[in-house]
Residue, then its C-alpha position, 0 to 999 in steps of 0.5 A: x500500500x503506497x500512501x502520500x499526503x495530498x489535499x482532499x477536496x472533500x475534507x478540505x485539508x491535507x490527508x493521507x491518501x492511498x494510491x490505487x495502481x494497476x499492475x500492467x500500467x507504467x506510471x510516471x509523474x505526469x500520468x494521472x493516478x487514482x488517489x483514495x482519501x483514508x478519512x472520507x474514502x473519496x476517490x479522485x484522479x490526480x497527477x503524481x507529485x514531481x520527483x524531489x530532484x526536480x523540486x530544487x529548480 
């Protein structure tokens, strides 16, 4: 189970969200993924976070 701390539009705060991935798909940071909020259970398609090495530019 992969989780990230992302903003949830339903809870209106940053919550821990589970990433739901398919095994046959290659994911890059530009491809949209399904994130499911752990508090409210709201599934949303979002882009992945950028890699930390690109955040310093």
